[in-house]
C-alpha positions as CSV (number, residue, x, y, z in Angstrom):
1,M,36.6,36.7,-103.2
2,S,35.9,34.3,-100.1
3,K,37.4,35.1,-96.8
4,K,39.5,32.0,-95.1
5,V,38.6,32.0,-91.2
6,A,40.0,29.8,-88.7
7,V,37.7,28.7,-85.9
8,I,38.9,27.5,-82.3
9,L,37.4,25.1,-81.0
10,S,37.3,24.1,-76.9
11,G,35.7,20.6,-77.4
12,C,32.3,19.1,-77.5
13,G,29.6,20.3,-75.1
14,V,28.7,23.4,-73.0
15,Y,30.1,22.1,-69.4
16,D,33.5,21.2,-70.6
17,G,34.1,22.3,-74.0
18,T,32.7,24.1,-77.0
19,E,28.8,25.6,-76.8
20,I,27.7,23.4,-79.8
21,H,24.8,25.8,-80.6
22,E,27.1,28.6,-80.8
23,S,29.8,26.6,-82.5
24,V,27.1,25.3,-85.5
25,L,25.7,28.8,-85.7
26,T,28.7,30.3,-86.1
27,L,30.2,27.6,-88.7
28,L,26.7,28.1,-90.5
29,R,26.5,31.7,-91.0
30,L,30.3,31.1,-92.0
31,S,28.8,29.0,-94.7
32,Q,26.3,31.6,-95.5
33,R,28.6,34.0,-96.2
34,N,30.3,31.7,-98.6
35,A,33.8,31.7,-96.1
36,Q,36.2,29.1,-96.3
37,V,36.4,28.0,-92.6
38,Q,39.1,25.5,-91.1
39,C,38.6,24.4,-87.1
40,F,41.4,23.9,-85.0
41,A,41.4,23.0,-81.4
42,P,44.7,22.4,-79.0
43,N,46.0,18.8,-78.5
44,I,45.5,18.5,-74.7
45,A,43.3,16.4,-72.1
46,Q,40.4,18.5,-71.4
47,L,40.3,19.9,-67.4
48,H,37.7,17.2,-66.8
49,V,34.6,15.9,-68.0
50,I,31.1,16.5,-67.1
51,N,28.0,14.2,-67.5
52,H,25.8,16.8,-69.7
53,L,22.7,14.8,-68.5
54,S,23.3,14.8,-64.5
55,G,25.9,17.7,-64.6
56,A,28.4,15.2,-62.7
57,E,31.8,15.0,-63.2
58,M,33.1,11.8,-64.7
59,A,36.1,9.6,-64.0
60,E,37.4,9.5,-66.9
61,S,40.1,11.9,-69.6
62,R,39.0,13.2,-73.2
63,N,41.4,14.9,-75.3
64,V,40.2,18.8,-76.5
65,L,41.4,18.1,-80.2
66,V,39.6,14.5,-80.4
67,E,36.0,15.7,-78.9
68,S,36.3,18.8,-81.1
69,A,36.2,16.5,-84.1
70,R,32.9,16.0,-83.3
71,I,31.6,19.3,-83.9
72,A,34.0,19.8,-87.1
73,R,32.7,16.6,-88.6
74,G,36.3,15.2,-88.5
75,N,37.5,18.2,-90.3
76,V,39.8,19.8,-87.2
77,R,43.5,20.5,-86.9
78,D,45.8,21.1,-84.0
79,V,46.1,24.7,-83.1
80,R,50.0,24.4,-83.6
81,E,49.3,23.9,-87.4
82,L,47.6,27.4,-87.4
83,N,49.2,29.8,-89.8
84,V,47.9,33.3,-89.6
85,A,49.3,34.0,-93.1
86,D,46.7,31.5,-94.5
87,F,43.6,33.2,-92.7
88,D,41.8,36.2,-93.1
89,A,40.1,36.4,-89.5
90,L,39.9,34.2,-86.5
91,I,36.5,33.4,-84.4
92,V,36.4,31.4,-81.2
93,P,32.9,30.2,-79.9
94,G,32.0,30.0,-76.2
95,G,31.2,27.3,-73.7
96,F,32.8,26.5,-70.6
97,G,35.9,24.5,-72.6
98,A,36.8,28.2,-73.6
99,A,37.4,28.9,-69.8
100,K,38.8,25.6,-68.9
101,N,40.7,24.4,-71.6
102,L,41.8,27.3,-73.6
103,C,42.2,29.3,-70.4
104,D,42.0,28.7,-66.8
105,F,39.5,31.4,-66.3
106,A,36.7,29.5,-65.0
107,L,39.2,28.3,-61.8
108,K,41.0,31.5,-61.3
109,G,39.2,34.2,-62.7
110,S,41.3,37.6,-63.5
111,D,44.6,35.1,-62.5
112,C,43.7,33.4,-65.4
113,R,46.8,32.1,-68.2
114,V,45.8,31.1,-71.6
115,Q,47.1,27.8,-73.2
116,A,50.1,28.2,-74.9
117,D,49.3,27.3,-78.5
118,V,46.0,29.2,-78.1
119,L,47.8,32.4,-77.1
120,A,50.3,32.2,-79.9
121,A,47.5,32.0,-82.6
122,G,45.3,34.3,-80.9
123,Q,48.0,37.1,-80.6
124,A,49.3,36.3,-84.2
125,F,46.2,37.4,-85.5
126,A,46.2,40.7,-83.3
127,R,49.7,41.3,-84.2
128,A,48.6,40.9,-88.3
129,G,45.5,43.0,-87.6
130,K,43.6,40.9,-88.6
131,P,40.0,40.5,-87.2
132,I,38.9,38.2,-83.9
133,G,35.7,37.4,-83.1
134,L,34.6,36.2,-79.5
135,I,31.5,34.6,-78.4
136,C,30.1,34.1,-74.8
137,I,32.8,34.0,-72.2
138,A,35.7,33.5,-75.2
139,P,36.1,37.2,-74.4
140,A,38.3,35.9,-71.1
141,L,40.8,35.7,-74.2
142,A,40.6,39.3,-75.1
143,R,43.1,40.9,-73.2
144,A,45.6,37.9,-73.7
145,F,45.0,38.1,-77.6
146,C,44.9,41.8,-78.0
147,G,46.3,43.8,-75.3
148,E,45.6,46.4,-72.7
149,G,42.5,48.6,-72.6
150,V,40.7,46.5,-75.6
151,F,37.0,46.7,-75.4
152,C,34.8,43.3,-75.2
153,T,31.7,42.3,-73.9
154,I,30.3,39.4,-71.8
155,G,27.0,40.9,-71.8
156,Q,26.0,42.2,-67.8
157,D,27.0,39.8,-65.4
158,A,28.8,42.1,-62.8
159,D,31.4,39.7,-61.5
160,T,32.6,38.5,-64.8
161,A,32.7,41.8,-66.2
162,A,34.8,43.2,-62.9
163,A,37.0,40.1,-63.7
164,L,37.8,41.1,-67.3
165,N,38.4,44.5,-66.2
166,A,40.6,43.3,-63.6
167,M,42.8,41.4,-66.3
168,G,43.3,44.8,-68.5
169,A,40.0,44.7,-70.5
170,S,37.7,47.7,-70.6
171,H,33.9,45.3,-70.6
172,V,31.1,47.3,-72.4
173,E,27.3,46.1,-71.7
174,C,25.7,44.3,-74.3
175,A,22.2,42.8,-74.9
176,V,22.4,39.2,-76.2
177,D,21.3,40.2,-79.8
178,D,24.1,42.8,-80.0
179,I,27.8,43.2,-80.5
180,V,31.1,45.1,-79.3
181,V,33.2,46.4,-81.8
182,D,36.7,47.7,-81.0
183,P,37.7,49.1,-84.1
184,A,41.7,49.5,-82.9
185,H,41.7,46.3,-81.9
186,K,39.5,44.8,-84.7
187,L,38.0,42.6,-82.3
188,V,34.1,41.8,-82.1
189,T,32.2,40.5,-79.3
190,T,28.7,39.0,-78.5
191,P,27.0,37.3,-75.4
192,A,25.6,34.6,-77.1
193,Y,24.6,32.3,-74.2
194,M,25.9,34.4,-71.4
195,L,22.7,35.8,-71.5
196,A,20.4,34.1,-74.5
197,Q,17.6,31.9,-73.4
198,S,17.0,29.8,-76.7
199,I,19.0,29.5,-80.0
200,A,17.3,32.3,-81.7
201,E,18.3,34.5,-79.5
202,A,21.7,33.3,-79.6
203,A,21.8,33.4,-83.3
204,C,21.0,37.2,-83.6
205,G,24.5,38.0,-82.0
206,I,26.6,35.6,-83.3
207,N,25.3,36.2,-86.8
208,K,25.8,40.1,-86.3
209,L,29.5,39.2,-85.1
210,V,30.0,36.8,-88.3
211,D,29.1,39.6,-90.7
212,R,31.3,42.3,-88.9
213,V,34.2,40.4,-88.7
214,L,34.2,39.3,-92.4
215,E,33.7,43.0,-93.5
216,M,36.4,43.8,-91.3
217,A,38.8,40.9,-92.8
């Protein structure tokens, strides 16, 4: 029987939304493993909009749910509609949107807060004992979702790791092609583009993460 997986997106584009390669790799691997997938995103304004050609901030506003629809080919729902009982697992790809729109880690570091609807969804999966996969910078959500002492990784960046530890998580260094599993919390994390120098490198860890999440479901 195929597993049902919820994927939370944070917009579209590495600098202000979901990292597109990471999201596509995640969705591809889930499809290859015959999982049923529904994408979700918060129905809120992005923190800001970045010109991905120049890197400059743009004087406009965009909606996270609307932008996430670009990746999901229109098949995305408001995260407030996410019912944990309908799914076996949750995965959150990275990109700056995970640290700007799903929470404010990019601005406040260890003092960050998670967007209310995203927090409710993540905590519901953790309480239900259903596995969660967090990719790239998305482990900034790990402590809020899973509680004190949860093991996770963002790779090897010392400052980011220190911030996660200050939040109450326990950071574990990890190579780009590997994963960190916290069996007690059913959490799987991988560095992806926190370390990856190519889409092929990112795929190695993401494929392992998806496979392990599905095994745990």
